[in-house]
N, C-alpha and C positions, 0 to 999 in steps of 0.2 A: 487125170489119174482115175483109174477104174475104182468104183466103190466096192467096199468089202461087204458081201452079203452074209448076214447072220440069220438065225432062225426067225421065222415070221416074215421073211422077205424084206425086212427093213435094211436099207443100204446105209452104211456109214462111210463117208469119204475120209480117207487118211490124208491129212494135209501136212506138207513139209514144215518142219519147225521154222519159226520166224526169229531172226536174230534180234535180241533185245538191245535197246540203245545203251551206250556206256553211261553208267550212273555215277561215274567219278566226278569230283569237284572240278568245275570249269571256271577259269578266271574270266568273269564277266565284266570287270571294270574297264571302262573306256580309257584311252590315253589321256583324255582331258581330265577324267576323275583322278587318275594317278598323278598327273601334273599338279592338280589342286592339292592333293594330299602331301606331295613333296614340298610345295611352296609353304604349306602350313607348318610342316616340320621344320623347315628352314627358319621361318619366323619365330617359332618357339625356341630354336637354338640361339638365335640372335638375342631374344629377350632374356634368356636364362644366363647366357655366358658373355655378353658384350663387355661388362665391366671386368670380368675375369681375364678375358683376352687382352684388354687394354693394360691391365696391371702386369700381366706376364711380359708383354712387349716392352713396357716401360722398364721393368726391373731387369730385363735381359739386355738392356743397353740400347734400345732403339732410340735414335735422336728424337727429342721432344717434338720438333717440328714435323716429324714424320709419323707420329703415333696414329693419327686418324687414317692416313693412307694405309698404314700397316694393318690396322684393324680390318679395313675393307678388303685388303688382299687376303687376309686370313680367312674371312668368311666366303670370299669368292672361290678360293681353293677348296674350302669345305663343301660348298654347293656342288662343285664339279664331281665330288666323290661321295656325296651324301648317301647314295644308294648302297655303298659298301660299308657304311657305318652301322654296326649292330646297336640296337637300343640299349642304353646304359653305358655305352663306351664313348659318348659324344665329348665329354670333358677331356679325356685322354687324347682323343683324336684332334681336338682343337689345340690342345697344349703342344703337341708335336709340330703342328703346322705353325703355330705362333713362334715357337723357338726357331724354326727354320727361317721364317720371315724376319725375325729379329737379327739373326746372324747375317742374313743378306743385307739388311739395312745398315748394320755396323760396318760391314766391308765396303759398302757403297759410300758411306760417310767418310771412312778413312781415305778412300781414293779421292774424295772431293776435299779432303783436309778440313772436314767439319768436325765439330766436337760432339760426339754422341753423349747423351745424358741419361742417367737412370731416373732423374727427376727433372722437371722443368726448372731452369735457372730461377732462383729467387731474387727478385729485384729489391734491393735494400738501399734506400737513398743514402743512408749513413755509412755504407760499406766503403772501406778504404781500398785503394788499389792493391794493397797487400792481401786483404781479405778476398777480393775478387780473384786475384791470381791463385790463392790457395784453393778456393772453391773450384776454379777451372781445372787445376791440376788434379784435385781429388776425383772429379768426374772423369778425367782422362785416365787416371789410374784404374778406376772401377771398370771402365770399358775395356781397357787393355787386359786386365786380369781375367774378366769374364770371357773375353774372346779367346784367351790362350788356354783356358781350362778345358779338360776333356768334356765332351757333350754330356755324357752320363753323369759326371760329377756336377757340372754346372746346372743341369736340370734339377737335381735333388737340392742343391744349394739354394737356387733361386726360389724354388717352391717353399722350402722350409724357412729360410731367413727373410725373404722379402714378401712372399705370398702368405706366410704364417700358416701353412698347412701342417697338419700333424703327420707323423710317420705312417700312421694307419691310412690316412687319406692319400698320401703320396703313393704308398704301395698299391692302393686300389686303382688310382688313376693311371699309374705306369704299368700295372699288371706284373709287379715283381714282389718277392717276399719282403716282409717288413725288415728282416735281418739284413737283406741286401741294401735297403734304404739306409739303415743305420750305418752300415759299413761305408757306403758311398758318401754319406754326410760327414763322417769322421775324416775320410780322405779329402773331401772337398774343403773342409774347414782348414785342415793342415796345409793343403795346397794353396788356398786363398791367402792364409797368413804369410806363408813363405814368399809368395809372389809379391805381396804388398810390401814386406820388409825389403825385398830386393829392389823394388822400385823406389822406396823411400831413401835407400842408400845411393841410388843412381842420380846423376845430374838431371835437372829438369829437361834438358835437351834430349834425353834418351826416352822420355815418356812420349808415346805416339800422340801426334796432334791430328 
């Protein structure tokens, strides 16, 4: 490029402008670093919610012998979708997975003619055959009633009655208004009582085994 001559004979060369580098934020984390952060988040999730997931699975009717496997399946499913879970929504996310896993476990147990239990069977040396039969039928009734309830009603019912969560907590976890929680709980209680009364009037042979 020819220099521009100004007074005094001094030449000033006009240089074409140089493009400046993009100063935007660049993700400099390596895949290994991201994987490490993800693993750490999963460990925190397990530490914080392991007992919660176990209780939800048990109270939702998962057979006692399958609780440990169901807990593992819940966290494996959570790990696969962990990147999609926004911070603060982990409990709600795990709850939905646990309820789905519990429903699958109950259906599988019914097909195998096993007895799903909300609580591990209590071994009492002095229990009579009549008492054992009564306990077994009660567990069968609970499983059948929970399995037949609408998912929305069962979820609120299990969290309030078994998990002993408040309506405010349930509303926060499920992401629904507190009034909706109260409405579903009223309907769930009425539905539960009606189903239990119907099963109590029915012959024992009509209770699913």
